[in-house]
N, C-alpha and C positions, 0 to 999 in steps of 0.2 A: 504493499499499500504506499509505503513512504517514497519509493521510486516512482509510483504513479503520480502521486501528488507533485512531486518535485518536477516530473516531466511535464505535467499538465501546465504548471506555474511558468516554467522555463518557455514552453511554446507560446503561451499566452503574452509573456514578456517579449519574446523574439517578434511576434506578430505586431504587438504595439510599437516596438522600437523600428521595425521596417517600415510600417504605415507612417510613422513620424519622420524617420530618418530620411527616407527617399525624397519625399517632397521638400523636405528642409534643405537638402543637399542641393537639389535642382534650384531651389530659390537662392541659395548662397552663391551658386555658380552665376547665376543671371545677374544677382546684386554686384558681384565683384566686376563682371565685365561692364556693367552700367556705370559702376562707380569709376572705373578706368576711362571709360569714354568722357565722363563728366570732367574728369581732372584734365583730360586732354583738351577738351572744349574750352575750359577755363584758361588753359595756357595759351591756346590759339587766339582767344579773344583779348587776353591781355597783350599778346604780340601784336594783333591788329590794331590795337588803340595806339600803339607807338609808332606806326608807319606813317611817315609824312608823304604828302603827293610828291615832295621834291626828291624823294629817293630815286625817281626815274633819270633824273639829271646827275645822280652820283652823290646826293646827300646821304651820308651814312645813317643806318638804322641800327638801333640798340634792341635787340630781341631779349626778352627774358629767359632765364635758364630753363632748359627743357626738363621734364619729369625724369626721374631716376631711370637711367637706360634708354631714354627715348631720344627723339629728335624734334626740333622746331625749325622751320626754315620759311623763308619769304620768296614767292616766285612772282615773276611779272607777267604781264599780259601774254607773253609768249610761252608760259609754263617754264621758264628757264630759272634756276636757283640763282637768287641774288645775293642772299646772306643767309646765315644759319647753317643748319646741317639737315641732310636728306638727300635723296637722289638727285643728281644733276639735272635731270629733265622731269618735270611733273608728271605723275601717274593718273590713273582715270579719276580718282577723287579730286584732284587738282583742276583738270579739264571741266569736271562737272561744276566745281566752285566757281569757275569763270563765268559760268552762266547766271551768277548771281545768288546762289543758295547755299547754305552751309551743308556740309556732307559729313555723315558718320559711317565708316565703312572699314573693310578689310582689304589689305593690298600686300601681296609679297610677304605673308607671314607676320604682318604688323597690324595693329589697330590704328586707324588713320581718321583724324578730324580736320577738315579744311574749312577755313572761314573766308570769304571774300573781302577785300579791302576796296571800299568805294569812295569815288570823289566826284562831285558834280553829277551824280546820278550815273556814273560809269565805274566799272570795275577795273581797277588799276593794278590789282595783285591779289595774291592768295596767300594766306599764312597756313602751312601744313604743321600739325603736331602729330606725332606718332610715337608708339611704343611697341616692343615685341609681344605677340600673342603669348610666347613660351613663358614671359614674366608673369602674365596674368594667370596662365593655366597653372604655374607653380604655386602661387597663392591660393589657387582653388584646391590644389591636391594637398596642401598643408592644412587648409580649413576641413577638408574632409577627412584627413588623418585625425585631427582633434575630434571632430564629430564621431569618427568611428571609436576613438578612445572613450569618449563619454558613452557611447552605446555599450561597449564592452563592460565598462564599469558598472552600468545599469544592469546588464544581464547578470554580472557576478553578484551584485546586491540582490537581485532577484532570486538567484539560486541560493543564496545564504538565507534570505527570508523564508523561501518556499521549504528548504530543509527544516528549518526551525519550525514552521506551521506543520510540516509533515510530522515531525517528532511529536508535536502537541497533539494533533489528531490521532496519529497511529498508537502512542503509548497507551491510552486508556483502552482502545480497541484490542491491543495485543494482551493487556492485563485481562480484559474480559475473556479473551480466547484461552488464556492460561487457566482461568478459573473453570471455564467450560471444560477443558480438558481434565482437569482435576476431578470435577463432578463425574465425567465419563469414566474416569479410573476408579470411582467410588467414594470419593471425598465429598460427602453431602453437606459437610460444614463449610465449604468454600464460599465466599462471598466476594462479589466485586467491589473494588474500592471507588469512592467518588472521585470526579475529575473535574476540571475547569470549563468542560463543554456541556451545555445544557442537554443537548440532543443525546449526547452518549451517556449522560447521567441518567436520563430518562429510561434508555435500554438497560442500563445497569440495575436500576431499581426494579423494573419490571423482571428482569433476570432474577434478581434476589427474591422478589416476592413469589414468582414462579417456583423457584427452588425451595423456599420455605414451605410452600402448600404441598410440593411433591414429597419433601422429607417427612411433613407431618402425615400425608397419607401412607407413605412407605412405613413409618412408625406404628400407625394404628394397625396396618395390615400385619406387620411382624408381631405386634403385641397381641393381635387377635390369634395369630397361628400359634404363638407360643402359649397364650392363656389356654386355647382350646386343647392344645397337646397336653399342656400340664394337667389340665381338668380330666382329661381321658386317661391319663396314666394311672392315677389311683384306682378307678373301678376296673380297668383292664389288669392291674396287678392283682387286684382282689379276685377277679374272676379266674385268673390263671392259677392262684393259689387254691382256690376252691375246686377247680377241675383236677388239679394235681392231686390234692387230697382225696378227691372222690376215686381216682384211679388207685390210689394205695390201698383204699379202704373196702372199695366195692369188689366183690368176688363174682359178681354176675356177669358171665361171659357176653350176655346180649347187651349189657349196657357199656361195657369197656370199649368196644369200637366206637361208639357214640361220643363218648367222653373224650377219647383220644382225638377223634376229628374236631370236637369242639375246642379242645385244648390247642390244636394245631391252627385252628381258624383264629383264635384269640391271639396266639403268638404272631400270626401274619398281621393281624390288626395293631398289634404293638409295634412291630417292624414299620407299618406304614405311617403311624403316628410319630415315630422318631425320624423317618425320613422327611415327612412335612416340617417337622421342627427343625432338622438339619438344613432345609432349603429356606427357612425363614430368615436365616442370618443375612446381614446386609452385604457381606463381601464374599465372594467365591473363595477367594484365598484363606479366609477365616474358617471355611467350612471343614469339619473333619472328614477325611477320607472314608468313603463306605468300605465295609468289609468285603474282602473278595472271596468268592467261592469258585470252585471248578464248575465249568459250563456244564458238565454232565450231570453233576448235583442240581443245577438250576433246572435243567430239562426233565430230570426225573421227578422233582418236586413239583413242577407244572403239571406233568401228566398225572401224577397222584391227586392233585387238587381238581383238574378239571375233566378228568375221564368220566367220573360219575355224574358230574353236572350235564355234560353233553349226552350221556347215555340216557338219563331220565328225560331228556328233550327229545329222544329218539333220533340222535345225530352221532355221528362217529367223530372221534378225536384222535388224529395220529401225530405222533411226536418222534422225531429221530435227528441225529446229529450230524448226519451227512459226512463229509470229509474233514469236520472239525474235531481235533483231539479232545478227548474227555476231560482232561486236566488243566485246560487252558484256563487261567483265572480271570474272572469277571467281577465287577462290583455287584455283589449278590443281591442286596436290597434294592437298589433302584431298577436293576434289570427285571428283577421278579415283579416289581410294581408295574413296570411299562408292559410287560408280557400279559400280565393279568388284565391290564386295562384293555389291550389289543384283543385277548381271547374273549372277554365280557362284551366287547364291541362285537365280535364276529358271532357270539351266542344271541345277542339282542337283534341286530341289524342284519346279519348274514343267513345264510342258507347252506344246507347240506353239509358235507364233511368239512371239518376244520382241520388245517395241518400247521404244525409248528416244526420248522426245519432250520438247521444252522449250516451256514456256509463259511469256508476258511478263506479270507481274503487276504492271508500274510500279515498285513499290520492291522487288520480289523476282522471281527466276526459280525456276520449278517444273519440276524433272525428274521426269518420270513413267516408271517402268519397270514395263511391264505383260507378262504371259504369260497363257497360255490355262489355267492351272490354278486350284486352289481352295484356300483357306486354311480350315482347320478348327479349331475351340477358340478360346479368348480371345486377341484381337489384341495385348492389352496385353502378354502374356508372350513374345511374339516377340522382343522387345528386352531380355529378361532374360539376363543372361550365364549360360551353362550350359544353357539351353533350346534345344533343336533341333527342327525340324519333323520328325515321323516317326521320331525317335531317330537320325537320321543327323547326322554331324558333331559338333564339339565345343560348338556354341552359342555361339560367340564373335563370328562374322562381324557378325550384324545388331547385336550389342551394341556392338561396335567402331564400326560404322557410326554408331549412336546418339551415342556419345560424340564422334566426330569432327564430327558436325553440331551438337552442343552447342558445341564449342570454337569452330565458325563463326559462332555466334549464329543458327543456322538451326533447321529443324525437319524431322525425319523422322518419317513416320506411315505406317500402311497405310490407304488410302482407297479400297480396293476388295478384297472377298474372293473374289469370282467374277464376272469373272476377277481373278485376284490383281493388285493395283496398289499399289506403293509410291511415295510422293511426297516428293521432297527439295525444301525450300523453302530457298533461298539469298538472303539480303538482299543488295541493291545500292544502293550510294549514288546519290542522286538525280542529282547532277551528272554521275556516271559513266555512269548510264543515259541521260541525255539527251544525252550527249556521243556514246555509242555510237550512239544512234538517229539522231543527226546525221550 
């Protein structure tokens, strides 16, 4: 921005200088030539006054001193030089002055002024005053050089002023940019400082007010997530203890599978609450890393949880690891949550057989969840919070899965619309992948 401001100011100053200097230079040139002609005319008139009619008979004439570097001469009616300096025979201006009119002209590289000398209404001679054009041209060039120097000084001053103004304009904007960058990096306490420019101050105040509102909104959301998670922990812990105690004391073989399934569900719900609480922290760098589990364990757990659910709905559920090694570690909690959301979405909105497959992509694992249904409408809106397929549900599931995927550094996308296929890409460290492959 600073360079742009300086460039605009310099261009404006340069245009102003050119528009002023060019006409001024032409006016100076015309004035210097006119002034020199006036000087010659005054010298010629002063000489003509001193000419006596008796000069024809030999009476001497005393002419005034010529201008510096010039000539003053008296010519008779035959255009011959009688006294003074100049060409021996009169040139065109002398012959024209013999007709009775004063002449201002150029001749042979000189500025020439001729004045007729009259007596008894007859022209008895001509006074010729001249000076070299080069002398006037030198004065013009010297004046133009001075004018150019003034223009250069003016441009230099304009550059200095423009740079100072550019600093004054750019500094608060650069400061605002640094604060915006700090906010982007997670520092919600950054605030733009006031400046001496009212318009930029208004932008800074609006920025600070917006940031304050966003900070309050985020704080309320984090507090709500933390409070809700905290309030759910206690009853969940009590429920798990009750179920564990029931498993230890109850010898009824018919109730033990039900209690075991209920205990597993309660533990999964506890893991979900912990994951939501983990995601509610303000900075990703401060979030504790999710515990890792082998991908085979994650798939087997998913099959155990969802096989019965799909069977009760009269649908098949297939789960296989494909070419992915079973012992490759992945963040167990988040991946489990995402897969549960995708499988529940397939249960509610999909049709037919549901398949969960894993593919090895060297530096990542691809989890494909496929059913025999079809997705209609824009795929990008599926992950918008509040948007639900067919108007069913709250529209939170896929949005939550998308947020969990971003927190993992992965990617969740719809890779097929007929049949419906969601693909979850989970990055895997190269050393871990190679270790697992071995």
